[in-house]
Every structure is written in structure tokens, then in C-alpha cells.
C-alpha positions, -999 to +999 in steps of 0.1 A: -120-438+879-126-459+848-108-445+817-119-450+781-102-480+763-104-493+728-090-526+714-065-525+686-078-544+656-078-581+661-054-580+690-059-581+727-042-548+732-065-524+752-054-488+748-065-453+758-079-438+726-051-412+723-016-424+714+011-402+730+037-393+704+073-398+717+090-379+689+095-349+711+113-367+739+150-358+737+142-332+711+119-303+721+113-319+755+143-325+777+146-354+801+127-339+830+100-325+808+096-358+790+092-376+824+067-350+835+046-354+803+047-392+806+037-390+843+008-366+835-003-388+806-006-419+828-023-399+856-049-388+830-057-424+820-032-428+792-013-461+786-003-460+749+030-445+739+044-443+703+081-439+694+106-450+668+143-461+668+151-431+646+138-405+671+156-380+672+187-386+652+182-353+633+190-333+665+227-322+668+243-343+695+217-371+693+224-406+680+189-420+673+170-440+698+170-410+722+132-411+727+134-449+734+161-444+760+140-418+779+109-439+778+128-469+789+145-451+818+111-436+828+091-468+828+119-486+847+119-459+874+081-459+877+079-497+876+048-495+854+059-515+823+030-540+826+005-511+825+018-497+793+014-504+756+046-493+739+049-490+701+082-484+683+094-487+647+123-500+626+142-488+595+154-453+603+180-456+631+214-444+617+230-478+626+200-499+614+188-484+582+163-504+560+143-536+564+167-564+555+161-594+578+194-592+597+190-555+602+155-559+616+166-585+641+195-564+653+175-532+654+148-549+675+173-561+701+187-525+702+153-511+708+145-536+735+177-526+753+170-489+751+134-494+762+146-516+791+120-542+784+118-578+772+091-572+747+077-545+723+039-544+723+036-531+687+065-531+663+061-512+630+079-513+597+085-475+597+090-469+559+088-492+530+122-505+518+117-516+482+154-526+480+146-557+500+121-584+489+089-578+509+088-615+518+121-611+536+109-582+556+076-597+565+092-631+575+118-614+597+092-593+615+070-624+621+099-643+636+102-616+663+066-625+674+076-662+674+106-653+696+084-634+721+103-602+715+073-585+698+036-590+706+020-575+675+032-560+642+022-528+624+027-511+591+036-474+586+040-453+554+032-481+530+010-478+499-022-497+497-007-520+470+023-529+491+000-536+521-021-559+500+011-577+489+021-579+526-011-598+534-007-621+505+027-631+518+012-636+553-016-658+541+007-678+518+033-685+545+011-686+576+029-657+592+017-633+619-008-607+606-002-570+612-029-554+634-022-517+630-016-491+603+000-457+609-007-433+581-005-395+576-041-384+583-060-355+598-088-330+592-068-313+564-049-343+550-076-367+538-058-389+512-060-418+536-098-420+530-093-437+496-075-470+490-057-471+524-089-469+544-104-496+522-076-520+529-076-511+566-113-520+567-108-552+548-079-564+569-093-551+602-063-529+608-065-504+637-055-470+622-033-448+643-028-415+624+003-394+628+005-356+623-030-357+638-029-319+644-013-311+610+020-299+625+001-277+649-023-260+625-053-279+639-046-264+674-059-232+661-028-212+671-018-205+635-039-177+620-034-147+598-009-124+615+000-149+642+035-157+652+041-190+671+075-201+685+077-237+673+100-258+652+069-268+632+056-232+627+065-230+590+048-263+582+017-253+601+014-219+586+015-235+551-021-248+557-035-213+562-039-205+525-061-235+517-078-241+550-084-208+568-122-213+564-120-244+586-109-223+617-143-206+623-161-239+623-135-254+647-139-224+669-177-228+669-176-264+678-149-259+705-170-231+721-201-253+721-183-279+742-160-255+762-129-273+749-100-263+727-097-264+689-070-291+693-094-313+714-121-310+686-096-317+658-085-349+675-121-359+684-131-356+648-102-378+638-110-404+664-146-405+651-135-415+616-140-451+603-111-475+613-093-449+635-085-463+670-063-437+685-048-405+669-012-399+677-004-365+692+026-352+711+031-326+738+063-307+743+051-293+776+028-306+803+005-277+798-003-289+763-014-323+775-049-317+790-063-307+756-050-339+741-064-361+768-098-344+766-102-356+730-104-392+741-138-387+757-153-358+736-182-370+715-191-348+686-226-348+672-233-360+636-240-324+626-207-312+640-188-340+624-204-332+590-198-295+594-161-300+601-157-325+573-173-301+548-153-272+560-120-291+556-125-295+519-142-262+512 
């Protein structure tokens, strides 16, 4: 069976158009569940996995890098590293905070060790660190590509102005260009559609949005009077007051295609300009089919317009 693939920006990375979020591994998904989810993702055509060195240091008993360790152990056991595109990020591990050059180089080596690999396919600066000259950060990241430890670079949680400055440095010094941007973007969080999308278009950045399902709100589970057992329930419920009118439209489109609301929400996002692969995580194997289905669901122009209008009503 031939599975859908898309190319990330100006790179040669060919990925499934759904990016599996690894933030839950070692947090709300234990070791065996994490392995089961990863197995099912690959069986469903997936090859693109997103994590970060800070996941999930916030969990009591965890140290940071917990998700990377599980992904590394799993891919080594399965012997499928060459079939995968693995993205991780730097700046938030408790032992490797920030984006100073020396810290980046040490953090990358630590991530490589936890992932049990000799290269990272896509390496992001996770959060802007304005305490460090941007030229220092950009130069250090570029040097990892020269060293063969990283194939491509990405930017996450930066302002449009800082991204523009990043590219000025790249051009002036002849450094490796980022090929991806990871912003907060979904059907109810649309701020990305301004300056950030403009610069993504200009610099040919593949956009890989996080919180693609708005902390679960865009799964349709959260409605008036509903009670959902999830660590993100409070955040998801907060969208109800302003976006309850979106749910009937999502329901109608989902019914027309015999798919879930989550599938429709992700398909809408994948259809937006510059978006290559939304990031979504599953804390159980049962949640995964709805995510996978979004990679091939094609919404009509009328459906896309109706969803877009309802999200800002």
C-alpha cells in the first residue's frame, strides 16, 4: 500500500502528513503504551515523530529526555531508524537550558544518546533565548549540520521579527537555512495567519503546528455539561465559551465523511497554506486511527470555508 507523503520545505525529507507528537511518551502513556502507539503509527503509514529534550521533565520522577529515551529504545528494538524522520528540540532540558552555543552542542549529543542514533533528522530551537546573541545560537545549530549530527534545522516559538533576523544571519554568514517552523496554530488559534505565515511563505518553511487539536477541544469531546478525564480538560473546556458555535459545523462535516471531529479538525489544518503536517499526540492506541485518517481526508472548498467562518464567528 502506498501511503501519502509530503516534502518538508526545501529539504529532501519525505514525511507522512501527520506528525506524531511524542510529548505523551513517559507522561500519560507508559512504556508499553508508547511502544504500541508507535507500532500502530508506523503500521498506518506514519514515519514522522516529534519530541523534545524537555519532555517530560514536569512529571514527578522524570528527568527530561524521557520521551526521547522511549523513542530511542523503541526504534532500536524495531530496527527501523532509517525508515523514520525524527524531530527533537533544544533549550528546555533541566540540564541544558537555553541556547548558548556550548549548551546546544552538549544538548544535541545528549539527545543523540537518548534517541540511540547518530543523527537527528530535524532539530529545532524550541524557545527563543534572548539572553544569547542570535548569531551565536544560529551558528552553533548550523555547525551541527556540518558535523553530520543533524540533517536539517527548525524554529519553534519565535516571533516573525526574530525569524527574519535569523535568516539575515544565515544569508550573511552562509549558514544552513532552517526548513521548518513549529507554531501554535489550529482552527481556534489563528494568530499564525499574520506575520508568521508571511515569513513562512517567503522563506519556504514547512509549517508543523502544535496543539493542533486545541488541547483536545477540537476532538469534539468537550461540550456543555461534558466531563472528560484528561490532564488537558481544563484547557480544552476554556474554548467552549468563545467557540461553541464551531462544534455543529464540525459535526456536520464529520458526518458527511463518516469520520470523527478530530479527523476533520486536523484535515482543515493540513489544508491551510504552508502547513505540511499537523502535530497530534495519542495517549492510547484507540485514539490513533482518527489522527491517521486526517492525512488522507480531503475537504471541499465549501467545507473549508464553512469551518473557517465558524471558527471566528
